[in-house]
C-alpha positions in Angstrom: -26.7 21.7 -15.6 -29.0 18.7 -13.3 -31.8 17.8 -11.8 -30.8 15.8 -8.9 -34.0 14.6 -6.3 -33.1 15.8 -2.9 -35.1 12.9 -1.6 -32.5 10.7 -3.1 -29.3 12.4 -1.7 -26.7 10.3 -2.9 -28.4 7.3 -2.8 -27.7 4.9 -6.0 -29.7 1.8 -7.5 -27.6 -1.7 -7.1 -26.5 -1.4 -10.3 -25.8 2.2 -10.1 -23.3 0.9 -6.8 -21.6 -2.3 -9.0 -19.5 -0.2 -11.1 -17.8 1.6 -8.2 -17.9 -1.9 -6.4 -15.9 -4.0 -9.0 -13.4 -0.9 -9.9 -12.5 -0.8 -6.7 -11.9 -5.2 -6.3 -10.1 -4.6 -10.1 -7.6 -1.8 -8.5 -7.2 -3.4 -5.6 -6.2 -7.0 -6.9 -3.8 -5.5 -9.9 -1.5 -4.0 -7.1 -1.6 -7.5 -6.2 -0.3 -7.9 -9.0 1.8 -5.9 -9.2 3.5 -6.9 -5.7 4.0 -10.1 -7.0 6.0 -8.8 -10.0 7.6 -7.3 -8.3 8.6 -9.3 -5.5 9.2 -12.1 -8.1 11.3 -10.2 -10.3 13.3 -9.5 -7.3 13.7 -12.6 -5.9 14.6 -14.1 -9.8 17.3 -11.4 -9.8 18.8 -12.6 -6.3 18.9 -16.3 -6.8 19.8 -16.2 -10.5 22.5 -13.2 -11.0 23.2 -13.0 -15.1 26.5 -13.2 -16.4 26.2 -9.5 -17.2 26.5 -8.3 -13.9 28.9 -10.7 -12.8 26.9 -13.5 -11.3 26.8 -12.4 -8.2 24.3 -10.6 -6.0 24.3 -8.1 -5.1 26.1 -6.5 -8.3 29.6 -5.0 -7.5 29.5 -1.4 -6.9 26.4 -1.9 -5.1 26.9 -0.8 -1.8 24.3 -3.0 0.6 22.1 -1.4 3.4 22.4 -2.9 6.8 18.6 -3.7 7.8 19.0 -2.8 12.0 19.5 1.3 10.3 17.9 2.9 7.8 15.1 0.0 7.1 14.5 -0.2 10.7 13.9 4.3 11.1 11.7 4.2 8.0 9.4 1.5 9.2 9.1 2.5 12.9 7.8 5.9 11.6 4.6 5.2 9.6 3.9 2.3 13.0 4.3 5.2 15.2 2.3 7.5 13.4 -0.1 5.4 13.0 -0.8 4.2 16.4 -1.1 7.4 17.7 -3.3 8.3 15.0 -5.5 5.3 17.1 -4.5 6.7 20.3 -6.2 10.0 19.6 -9.4 7.8 17.6 -10.0 5.9 20.6 -9.6 9.0 22.5 -12.0 10.7 20.7 -14.4 8.3 20.4 -14.5 7.8 24.6 -14.8 11.6 24.6 -11.6 12.5 25.9 -10.5 15.3 23.7 -7.9 16.9 25.4 
């Protein structure tokens, strides 16, 4: 067990604060690169389909979803949830807990 000075209570030096900051920045950059690679691979597969999948996109036997059905629902659910949380947060800040 180690001793923590009660006067500091989680405050760190500037050097110690750099580690988590750089780590978080690297995490965000790696996520952006991963999503870029995912979108790039998807667009490459759709724009230049290979002979192995029949030279067409989407490949034979793959049913395409109508974008106005399930994708719209999967978008509206998180958006409505975020709107409800934001509305509740503003109400709490205004002192209207009920």
